C-alpha positions in Angstrom: 128.6 99.3 97.6 131.3 101.5 96.0 128.9 104.3 95.1 126.8 105.0 98.2 123.2 106.2 98.1 123.2 110.1 98.4 122.4 111.1 102.0 119.0 112.6 101.1 117.8 109.3 99.6 119.2 106.9 102.3 115.8 106.6 104.0 114.3 105.1 100.9 113.9 101.4 100.1 116.4 100.0 97.7 116.1 97.1 95.2 117.5 95.6 92.1 115.4 94.1 89.3 115.6 90.5 88.0 117.0 87.5 89.7 120.7 87.8 89.0 123.3 90.6 88.7 123.5 90.5 84.9 119.8 90.9 84.5 119.7 93.6 87.1 122.3 95.5 85.1 120.5 95.0 81.8 117.1 96.2 83.2 118.3 99.2 85.1 120.1 100.5 82.0 116.9 100.3 80.1 115.3 102.2 82.9 118.0 104.9 82.8 117.7 105.2 79.0 113.9 105.6 79.3 113.3 102.5 77.1 111.7 100.4 79.8 108.7 102.0 81.4 106.9 98.9 82.7 107.6 95.5 84.2 106.0 92.7 86.1 107.5 90.5 88.8 106.4 87.9 91.2 106.2 89.5 94.6 105.6 88.6 98.2 104.2 89.9 101.4 102.8 91.7 99.3 105.3 94.6 98.9 102.6 97.1 98.2 103.2 100.8 97.4 101.2 104.0 97.3 101.4 107.0 95.0 104.3 109.3 96.1 106.5 106.6 97.5 110.1 106.7 96.2 112.6 103.9 95.6 116.3 103.6 94.9 117.1 101.3 92.0 120.4 99.4 92.2 122.5 97.7 89.6 123.9 94.2 89.8 126.7 95.3 92.0 124.4 96.9 94.5 125.2 100.4 93.4 122.4 103.1 93.1 121.6 104.1 89.5 118.4 106.1 89.8 115.5 107.1 92.1 111.9 106.4 91.0 108.6 107.5 92.4 105.3 105.5 92.5 102.6 107.4 90.7 100.0 104.8 89.7 98.8 101.4 90.9 96.7 99.0 88.8 96.0 95.2 88.8 96.3 92.8 85.9 96.5 89.0 85.3 99.1 87.4 83.1 96.6 86.7 80.3 95.3 90.2 80.4 98.6 91.9 79.6 98.2 93.6 76.2 100.6 94.7 73.4 100.9 98.2 74.8 102.0 96.9 78.2 104.6 94.5 76.5 105.9 97.4 74.4 106.4 99.6 77.5 108.5 96.9 79.1 111.1 97.6 76.4 112.6 94.1 76.2 113.5 92.1 73.1 111.5 93.2 70.1 108.8 94.7 72.5 106.1 92.5 71.1 103.4 90.7 73.1 104.7 87.3 71.9 108.2 88.0 73.1 106.8 89.3 76.5 104.7 86.1 77.1 107.6 83.8 76.2 110.2 85.7 78.2 108.0 86.0 81.3 106.9 82.4 81.2 110.6 81.5 81.3 111.3 83.9 84.0 108.5 83.0 86.3 109.1 79.3 85.5 112.7 79.7 86.6 111.4 81.0 89.9 108.9 78.1 90.1 105.9 80.4 90.3 104.5 80.6 86.8 100.7 80.3 86.6 98.1 81.5 84.1 96.2 82.8 87.1 99.1 85.0 88.4 97.8 88.4 89.4 100.0 91.5 89.1 99.9 94.6 91.2 101.2 97.1 88.7 103.0 100.1 90.1 104.0 102.8 87.7 106.9 105.1 88.5 108.4 108.4 87.4 112.0 109.4 87.9 112.0 111.3 91.1 114.6 113.9 90.1 113.1 114.8 86.7 109.5 113.7 86.9 110.1 111.5 83.8 108.2 108.2 83.6 110.9 105.6 83.7 109.7 102.4 85.2 106.8 100.2 86.3 107.1 97.3 88.7 104.4 94.7 89.4 103.5 92.7 92.5 102.2 89.2 91.8 99.9 87.1 93.9 98.8 83.6 92.9 96.4 81.5 94.9 94.7 78.0 94.6 91.7 76.7 96.4 90.6 73.1 96.5 87.2 72.0 97.9 87.5 68.4 99.1 83.9 68.3 100.1 81.1 70.8 101.2 82.7 71.1 104.6 86.4 70.6 104.0 88.6 73.0 101.9 92.2 74.0 101.5 93.8 77.2 100.1 97.4 78.0 99.1 98.7 81.6 98.5 102.2 82.4 97.1 103.4 86.0 96.8 106.7 87.1 95.5 108.3 90.5 96.1 110.8 91.1 93.3 112.3 94.4 94.6 112.9 92.8 98.1 113.5 89.3 96.7 111.2 87.8 99.3 108.6 85.0 99.0 105.6 84.6 101.3 103.6 81.4 101.4 100.4 80.8 103.2 98.4 77.5 103.6 95.0 77.4 105.2 92.6 74.5 105.8 89.0 75.0 106.9 86.4 72.6 108.2 82.8 73.7 108.4 80.5 70.9 109.4 77.5 73.2 109.5 77.0 77.0 108.9 78.4 79.0 111.7 80.6 76.3 113.1 84.1 76.3 111.5 87.7 75.4 112.3 90.7 77.1 110.6 94.3 75.7 110.6 97.1 77.6 108.8 100.8 77.8 108.3 102.8 80.6 106.8 106.5 81.2 106.0 108.7 84.0 104.7 111.8 83.3 102.5 114.4 86.0 101.8 117.7 86.0 99.9 120.4 86.3 102.5 124.1 85.6 102.6 126.3 85.4 105.8 129.6 87.1 105.1 132.1 88.8 107.3 130.0 88.2 110.4 126.9 89.9 109.1 123.9 89.1 106.9 123.8 90.6 103.4 120.4 91.1 101.9 119.3 90.2 98.3 122.4 87.9 98.0 122.9 84.2 98.2 120.1 81.6 98.5 116.5 82.0 99.7 116.4 81.2 103.5 113.4 80.8 105.8 113.4 83.9 108.0 110.0 83.6 109.6 107.3 81.0 110.1 104.1 80.6 112.1 101.1 78.5 112.7 97.5 79.6 113.0 94.4 78.1 114.6 90.9 79.4 115.0 87.6 77.8 115.9 84.1 79.2 116.2 80.9 77.5 117.2 77.3 78.6 116.6 75.0 77.6 119.4 71.3 77.8 118.6 68.7 78.2 121.4 
């Protein structure tokens, strides 16, 4: 990083938008110009935020370009995004048709597009001026399949754009009768990391499995 983060901002989280350096450069410049005041991205863990939280936005070379502050959080599904939201994203001709096409392509490239995707929309102001410059969204998609009255399976995929992390959770449940149930689950975390010069570089390289775990729980209802 040739231009380091100023000392009084080094405690903040850093991130770059998009899924490649060219897109990160394009989007952050729209942010700096004030054209882009909203976005949506598939996000993991989930990477939630609260009003007042500040972030350092990086360009495609990992250099800081601006600091933004979270001021508003809302939730919205893909099909509920309206023309005003598309216009605020500032991309292409700023129409809803362009937004839907571009984001289907983007999420499809990540292998996570679904009509049921749910966004956690986080609105930001520029921390140094109070100017509204950007909105980032956290996306959560889930699928539940009921094999029978007693047997069910659920899959949850969350993508964290700023941190470039993906969290997957799979849960199976068996409930032969009310109050007696067995849960079995598996979860994993994937992060973009690159091993270079004897150290790991974050948000570079391929997605690697950095954490995984199994879950088991059983409960039994005994009636007297």
